[in-house]
N, C-alpha and C positions, 0 to 999 in steps of 0.2 A: 656644233659646239654644245657641250653640256653646260647648262645654265642653272644658277642657284639664286633664289630670292631669300634674302636674310632679313627677318623682321627685327630691327634694332630696338624698337620702342612702340608701345601702344599708347603713347602720350602725344598730344598735339595742342598747340596754343590756339588753333583755329577751331571753329565749331560749324563746319560746312553742313548745310541743311540736307545735302544729298549723301553724306558719308555712309559708305557701305560697311565700314569697320567700327561703327559706333558701339555696337554691343561688345565687341572684343576689347575695345579700349576701356569700357566700363569694367570688364572682367579682369583684364591684365595690366591696366595702366599703372597700377601701383608697384609692379614688379618688373623692372627692366632686366634683361639678361646681362650678366657681367662681362667685362672685357675678356676674362679668362674663359668663360663659357663659349663666347663667340669665336675666340681665337682657336679653341679646340675644334670647333665645328669647321672652321675654314681650313685648318690643316687636314682634318679627316676627309673632307669633301675634295680637297685638292688631290689627295692620294687616290681618290676614286675616279679621278679624271675630269672633275669640274673645272672649267676654265674661265667662266664668266660669272660675275656676282653682281646682283642688283640689291642695293640697300633701300628698304622700304619701311613703312610704319603703318599707323601713326605718322609722326614726323621724325625720320631717322636722325636728323642733325641735333635733336634734343638730347640724345644720349651723351652723357658727360665725357665719355671716352671716344666720341665719334671719330675724331681725326686720327687717334692712335689705331682704331680698328680699321679705318680706311687705308692708312699707310701700311698696316700689316698685310692687308689684302694685296696691295701692289707688290710688296716684297715677296709674297707667295706666288707672284706672277699671274694673278687674276686680272682679267679685263674688268674694269669697275664702272658701274652705272649708279647714279644717285637720282632718285625721284623725290623731289622736295617742294615745299611751298615757298621756298626762297627767302623766308624771313631772316634766317641767320646769315645767309649769303649777302644780305644787304649791309652787313658789317664788313668794312674793308679788310680788317685784320683776319677775320674768319675766312673770307673769300681767298685771301692770299695763302693761307695755310692749307685750304681744302683743295683748290683747283689743280695743283701739281700732281695730286694722287688720283685724279679722275680721268677716265677715258671718255665717258658719256655723261650727259646731264639732261634731266627732264624737269621743267618747271610746271607746276600745276597752276594754270591760268584760266579763269572761268568767266572773264568778261573784259571788254575793251576799255572800260572806264571804271573808276572807283565805285560809282553808284550801283553797278551790277556785280563786279567781283567781290566787293566788300559785303554786299548784301547776301551773297551766297556763302562766303566764308564766315560771316558774322563776326568779323574783326576789322574795326575801323583802321584804315591806314595800310591794310595788307596789300592792296594794289600798288600803292606808292612804293612800298618796300620791295615788292616784286620787280618793279621797273628799275629800281636802284640796283638790285642784285644783277639784273641783266646788263646794266651799264658796267658794273664792276667786272663781270665775266668777260665782256667785250674788251675792256681795257687790259685785262690780264692775258687772255688767250689770243686776241687779235686775229681770230679766224672763226668761221661758222662752227659752232660747237654744241649748241643746245637745241632741244626740241621743247615744245610746249604740249601739255596735255589738258584737254578741256572736257569736263563732264557735261553732257547735254541736258539742259532743263528748259522748262517753259519760259523762265526768266531770261536766259541768255540766247535762246534760239533766234529771236528776231534780230540779234546783234552779232551773229556769227560772221557775217561778211566783214564787218568792221574789225572784229577780233583777228580773223585770219589776215586781213590786210595789215593790221598793226604788227603782228608777229613777223610776217614775211618781209616787211620793210626794214626789219632790224638786221644789221650786218652779222650779228652773232648767231642768228637763228638758222637752223637747218630746215625746219618745217614744223608741222602741227599734227597732233593726233586728236581726233574728236571721238570720245568714248560715250557709249550708251549709259544711261542712268541705271544703276544696279540697286535693287532694294536692300535695305538693312534686313538681316535675317530675323530680327525680332519684330519687324514691321513690314511684312512682305507686300502689302497692298496699300495700306493707309496713306501715309505721306507720299509714297511712290506714285500713287494714282493722281495726286495733285500736281506732281512735277514732271511726269513722263510726257514726252512729245509724241504725238501720234505718228505712226509709221508712214502714213500716206502723205505727210508733209515733207519728207526728207529728200526725195530724189531731186527735185528742182533746186532746192537750196544747196545741196551738196555739190551739184554740178557747177554752181556758181563759185563755190569755195575752191574747187579743183582749178577753175580758170584763173582765179586770183593767185593761187600758189604757183601755177605754171608760168604765169606772166612775170613772176618775180624770181623764177628759177629755184623754187623751194619745193619740198615734199609735203604731201598731206596723206593721211590715212584715217580710216574709220574703223572703230573697234566695237564689236558687240551687237551689231545690227543684222537682222536677217538679210541675206543677199538680195532677195527679190524686192525688198523695200528700197534698196539703194538705186535701182535702175542702172544706168551706165556707170554710176559711181562705184558699183560693186567691184570693179577692177582695182579699186583702191582700198579694198577691205583688208584689214589687218588680221582677220580671223584665220587666215590660211597658213600660218606658221606651222611647221611640222613638229618641232620639238618644244614642248612646254617646260617651263622651269620647275625645279624642285623647290617648294617653299619650306623654310625652316621657321617655325613659329611656336608660340606658347600654346600648350595644351594642359587641361586639367586632368590630373591622374590621382589615384588614391594616395600616392606619396607626396602630392602637392603639385606645384607648377613645374612643368618640364618643357624643354625645347625638343621638338620632334619634327620629323619630316611630314609634310602634308601636301599632296598633289591636288591643286585646284583645276588643272588643265586649262589654264588661260581663259579664252573667251567662252569655253563651254560652261563656265560656272553659272548655275541657276537657269540653264537653258535646256530646251528639249525640242523635239520635232513632233508637232501634231500630225494627224492623219493626212492633211492636205500636202504635207512635205514629202509624202511617200514616193512620188514620182519625180522629185526634183533632182536634176543632174548635179547640183552643188551641195546637196544635203550631206553633211558629214565629211565633205572634202574641203570646200572653201567657205562653207557656211556652217555655223554651229547651232542654228536654230533660233527660236524666239524665247525671250525671257518668260518664265512661267508666270511671274507676277503680272506682266503685261497681258498675257493670254487670258489669265483668270479675270482680269478687270475689263479688258477691251475686246476680247475674243480674237479670232484669227481671220476675219473677213478680208484683211489687208494683205494676206499672204497669197502667193500664187506660184506654183512650181515653175522652175526654169527648165525649159526643154533642151534636148541635145546633150552636149557634154561640157565639162568645165573648160576645155580648150576651144571648143567650137559650138556655139549655141545656134539652134535653128530659129529660135524666136525668143523674144523678151517676155518676162512676166509683165502683166498689166495690172 
């Protein structure tokens, strides 16, 4: 299925300390694409065979014409996905208007309690509003409907088991996605090096998360991590999707700000394969490498090539 990611806004009411879009929000936050611009893009891409559309940002629900844009996408017979911080969906009326037009929903949830989530989003009350939004979705849809997405940091890493348990216990949740921290392009190492979790700590914790999700009948995936660092959890890596979405976002051109196609290639963004990966059976197939910022700061001693083949390994990386 040909997929499209549409950047509705580079504005956001939260100030997440790990935000990888911070520099773009500073550049483009003052100029949101109009409903007319976005409709033209959706019509054009639908004619090109695109069938799935993901609304991203910033925070896409901030766009003043969000519901009109979303409903137009459904009328064009797109399958729709919204990635949101959930703040506006904590308003009952907004949730009622939005959910009939959505096929999929992802909440950005970064901690199991306000003290962690709110500290990472730097917005007091954001955790409470997120929980209220989930309550509303469950009342309206009355079926498992949403996933959560969590960016891994040193602050929430010790609490991942509680977070996954919280999500998987909810009747409306389908599962969880745990994503690797990605550096802001204007600060590739600085703040990133203070927040990044070391790769050698992942395998044991991620195995526990898999067990929690399985026991509750829910899904779990890990995005953006080198496969060898995941141990047995690498079978749950989300890096292996074959078709990456086409991004449509703001670009600076001589004529001003324009909406243009931009391919980020999903989990490949800001990642590469150092020499040690040369003999790895998973490299470039189900693993997209290590973040360059991580490698520049911590080195690659935690990496070890996986032997054999993607379908049948002869040994595990150690």
